[in-house]
C-alpha positions as MATLAB code, in Angstrom:
seq = 'XXXXXXXXXXXXXXXXXXXXXXXXXXXXXXXXXXXXXXXXXXXXXXXXXXXXXXXXXXXXXXXXXXXXXXXXXXXXXXXXXXXXXXXXXXXXXXXXXXXXXXXXXXXXXXXXXXXXXXXXXXXXXXXXXXXXXXXXX';
ca = [
      29.693  -21.802   31.558;
      26.433  -22.154   33.440;
      23.759  -20.608   31.215;
      21.232  -20.310   34.054;
      23.758  -18.426   36.213;
      24.430  -15.817   33.542;
      20.683  -15.412   32.964;
      20.162  -14.846   36.693;
      23.045  -12.326   36.768;
      21.720  -10.451   33.732;
      18.201  -10.318   35.169;
      19.567   -8.899   38.415;
      21.855   -6.404   36.688;
      19.502   -5.279   33.935;
      16.195   -5.404   35.822;
      12.909   -6.060   34.041;
      10.613   -3.452   32.544;
       7.583   -4.493   30.550;
       7.108   -1.065   29.022;
       9.623    0.851   26.898;
      11.923    3.152   28.820;
      15.051    5.193   28.107;
      18.252    3.657   29.433;
      21.079    5.692   30.992;
      22.325    6.653   27.518;
      18.868    7.618   26.251;
      18.199    4.526   24.114;
      14.668    3.113   24.070;
      14.818   -0.228   25.861;
      12.411   -2.964   27.000;
      12.479   -6.183   29.000;
      15.936   -7.028   30.356;
      17.959   -4.336   28.608;
      16.827   -5.083   25.042;
      17.319   -1.987   22.932;
      14.552   -1.010   20.537;
      13.902   -1.463   17.728;
      14.033   -5.247   17.720;
      14.766   -7.251   14.590;
      12.323   -9.526   12.792;
      13.814  -12.669   14.349;
      13.155  -11.314   17.853;
       9.646  -10.253   16.821;
       9.034  -13.775   15.473;
      10.083  -15.266   18.830;
       7.698  -12.934   20.657;
       4.876  -13.779   18.244;
       5.411  -17.529   18.730;
       5.535  -17.153   22.516;
       2.330  -15.088   22.581;
       0.630  -17.528   20.215;
       1.558  -20.493   22.424;
       0.309  -18.613   25.497;
      -2.952  -17.899   23.652;
      -3.391  -21.590   22.781;
      -2.876  -22.613   26.411;
      -5.351  -20.003   27.652;
      -7.977  -20.946   25.060;
      -7.655  -24.616   26.009;
      -8.197  -23.666   29.650;
     -11.299  -21.586   28.895;
     -12.900  -23.471   25.979;
     -13.252  -27.158   26.816;
     -14.138  -27.900   23.181;
     -11.276  -25.970   21.549;
      -9.295  -29.064   20.525;
     -12.389  -30.630   18.942;
     -12.914  -27.719   16.543;
     -11.930  -28.202   12.906;
      -8.404  -26.931   12.228;
      -9.710  -23.963   10.214;
     -11.995  -22.893   13.087;
      -9.096  -23.199   15.567;
      -6.972  -20.953   13.364;
      -9.741  -18.348   13.127;
     -10.332  -18.395   16.893;
      -6.588  -18.149   17.550;
      -6.262  -15.195   15.203;
      -9.105  -13.356   16.944;
      -7.885  -14.223   20.445;
      -4.336  -13.162   19.581;
      -5.680   -9.853   18.285;
      -8.094   -9.178   21.145;
      -6.487  -11.065   24.002;
      -8.331  -14.079   25.385;
     -10.267  -12.175   28.098;
     -11.836   -9.856   25.487;
     -12.363  -12.740   23.076;
     -14.404  -14.473   25.781;
     -16.957  -11.620   25.552;
     -18.057  -13.134   22.212;
     -20.468  -15.376   24.125;
     -22.930  -15.994   21.272;
     -20.118  -16.746   18.863;
     -18.546  -19.138   21.351;
     -21.914  -20.835   21.887;
     -22.295  -21.236   18.125;
     -18.796  -22.733   17.880;
     -19.625  -25.164   20.683;
     -22.680  -26.282   18.669;
     -20.661  -26.524   15.449;
     -22.810  -23.785   13.891;
     -20.114  -21.953   11.947;
     -22.580  -19.880    9.945;
     -23.984  -18.412   13.172;
     -20.447  -17.948   14.521;
     -19.616  -15.934   11.381;
     -22.776  -13.854   11.865;
     -21.813  -13.095   15.475;
     -18.302  -12.115   14.396;
     -19.755   -9.701   11.841;
     -22.217   -8.260   14.362;
     -19.532   -6.762   16.598;
     -17.527   -3.639   17.282;
     -14.398   -5.721   16.606;
     -15.588   -6.310   13.026;
     -16.132   -2.592   12.441;
     -12.768   -1.668   13.956;
     -10.486   -4.331   12.496;
     -11.972   -4.252    8.986;
      -9.823   -6.295    6.538;
      -8.705   -8.862    9.081;
     -12.248   -9.292   10.371;
     -13.734   -9.596    6.886;
     -11.168  -12.221    5.965;
     -11.800  -14.249    9.135;
     -15.588  -14.040    8.750;
     -15.266  -15.193    5.139;
     -13.187  -18.176    6.264;
     -15.742  -19.041    8.962;
     -18.584  -18.809    6.418;
     -16.700  -21.085    4.005;
     -16.172  -23.520    6.861;
     -19.927  -23.669    7.427;
     -20.434  -24.540    3.750;
     -17.851  -27.323    3.732;
     -19.315  -29.266    6.669;
];
């Protein structure tokens, strides 16, 4: 069996839709005929794919990303995953502070944002981690 051939056939027969739609029997469906809801294993695969895409995009846009301490990378990834990289890039003062290694200022800039007021617990946790990072260096 040629795996690539069956994938090509299924893509042609199912068609792709990036948004949920009702199939011919009325079931909510997405992608190439994947019925909703999805299970946790499928959600995990999607999460990992999106996370890897986010890493690639951050590396393209932040030339210093790989030089950040691991904790700072994790915080940035969490924010960028949540916001999407294009919106994350609007945090210009935070990004400048990260570039300088000024994690206290980066935490301040995170707190001084609409994102912080909207996301609440997640934002507080990430700011706390960034502040702790500034104390450990």
